[in-house]
C-alpha angles and dihedrals in degrees: 000000000000117000124202114253125202111241089212105050107004099244109161130207139052088263087075094053107083136160132222133191115246121252090233110092135189123235088270090053095250115142112249096214141027111216115209111202146149112269091210101057105359096245104166114229098181145337116223129196109245100169116049132175115246117212115197107246117199113212117241119213120193113201122197117242 
């Protein structure tokens, strides 16, 4: 089975791919981002949005005449 390999330090295996909540927080104390990185060297693989703003969307129905 293929294992992920860090492009910076060469660490292999999913056990080296970890995530951490961002220090930035919303008003409700939820982290804004999830940072996915290598636990050996700190290489950042991705930053994922964790806290999103929800805008109420009212459904629009179009009825034929």
